[in-house]
C-alpha positions, 0 to 999 in steps of 0.5 A, spaced: 062 774 855 067 770 860 074 770 862 077 765 867 082 768 873 086 762 873 091 765 879 088 760 884 092 761 891 092 753 892 096 750 888 095 742 885 101 743 882 106 745 889 101 741 893 101 749 897 098 755 896 102 761 889 101 767 892 094 771 890 095 778 890 090 784 889 083 784 886 083 786 878 082 793 876 076 791 872 074 793 865 078 799 861 071 803 859 071 805 852 077 800 850 077 798 843 082 792 841 089 793 840 090 799 844 094 797 848 101 798 847 107 793 848 114 794 849 119 788 849 126 789 850 131 783 849 138 781 850 142 776 846 149 774 845 153 771 838 145 769 836 143 768 827 136 764 826 133 765 832 134 772 833 130 772 827 125 767 829 124 771 834 124 777 830 118 774 826 114 772 832 113 779 833 112 782 826 107 777 826 102 779 832 095 778 829 089 781 833 082 777 831 076 783 832 071 778 835 076 775 839 072 775 846 078 772 851 075 766 854 079 760 856 073 756 855 073 748 853 072 750 845 073 756 844 075 759 837 075 765 832 074 765 825 080 765 823 078 767 816 074 773 820 076 780 821 085 778 822 090 785 823 097 786 824 097 788 831 098 796 832 101 797 837 108 794 839 115 796 840 121 791 840 127 793 842 134 789 842 140 790 846 147 785 843 151 784 851 158 786 847 161 792 841 163 786 837 164 784 829 158 779 829 154 785 832 155 789 827 155 783 821 148 780 824 146 789 824 146 789 817 143 782 814 138 784 818 136 792 816 139 787 809 133 782 809 129 787 812 128 784 819 128 791 822 124 797 822 122 804 824 118 798 830 126 795 832 132 797 835 138 792 834 143 796 840 149 794 843 153 794 849 160 796 850 164 790 853 161 784 854 158 783 861 162 778 866 159 771 866 155 771 872 151 777 870 150 776 863 145 780 860 142 782 867 145 789 865 143 789 859 136 788 861 136 793 866 139 798 861 132 796 856 127 797 861 129 803 864 133 807 857 129 804 850 122 802 854 118 807 853 114 809 860 108 811 856 106 804 854 102 800 857 106 793 859 113 792 858 115 784 857 123 782 858 126 776 855 132 772 852 133 771 845 132 765 844 125 766 845 119 766 842 110 767 842 105 765 839 100 770 834 095 771 839 100 773 845 099 780 845 092 779 843 091 774 850 095 781 853 090 787 850 083 783 853 085 782 860 088 789 860 082 792 857 078 786 861 081 786 867 086 792 867 091 787 871 099 790 874 101 784 872 100 778 867 103 772 866 101 764 862 105 759 862 109 757 857 115 752 852 121 750 856 126 745 853 130 746 860 124 744 864 123 737 865 121 735 872 114 737 872 108 732 869 108 735 861 116 735 860 118 740 856 114 745 859 112 750 865 106 751 868 107 757 870 106 760 878 108 766 882 113 763 886 121 762 885 122 756 881 116 757 877 116 763 873 121 765 867 122 772 865 118 769 858 112 769 863 111 775 864 108 782 862 108 788 867 106 795 866 111 799 864 111 803 870 111 799 875 117 796 872 121 801 872 119 804 879 123 796 881 129 796 875 132 789 874 138 789 879 140 783 880 146 779 878 144 773 879 142 766 875 135 767 879 134 775 878 128 774 873 124 772 879 128 777 883 125 783 879 118 780 878 119 778 886 120 786 886 114 788 882 108 784 886 112 787 892 114 782 894 119 782 900 122 777 907 117 781 911 111 781 905 109 774 902 104 777 899 103 782 893 100 789 894 100 789 886 093 786 883 095 779 877 092 776 873 094 768 870 092 767 861 092 758 862 095 758 856 101 756 853 103 764 851 110 762 849 117 758 848 123 758 851 129 755 847 
């Protein structure tokens, strides 16, 4: 079994060294496939179809019993053998503001079977200012909705879609390496300045990472919170989790990059 560590210090995309990290903790003895608990915090405002697509992409997460998480070219699993729904996840959706759209959307989602015991759909009392749109809701969801007993938390936007095996990749990486932060590549329609137009090759530095690119151990994420209200709040949150400061330019936690495109930010 081989799981390549792709978090090399030299970054060919940026032609310089990106951040390295502390060593990962290594395999978790006796951890069974699918045992990693994952929580997702979503912020949304007046989204309909894209939010339903996101919910479906989470409810469609699958677990293949014979998946080993290999990055090797040509690696595959038998798609007819041993697939089942991924078992341990929760989804917390927070609408920005208490208005008629929220109530209409919640009724629609409830009536058409999008919500179940694993999914919450709540709202903030007031609409946030433009410069801080969603950030206060992200912080609230992270600190008050995500369980401190979960393994990893993702904080994302409502116009996000996951490939159906992203939870399995997180689970496999957790069980085999147990890093504090896991990240991956994404498709991003607003990114036009990289070699893969429309894609984002994620790196642990400002301008090269997105909300939907990372899963952070819940206890670490909750220890720093989401305090910035800037446009680049995603990097400030990730940097805080990494322990990056003006005085310390190297992470003080372990990181692991999965060299796959696992999500899309529309």
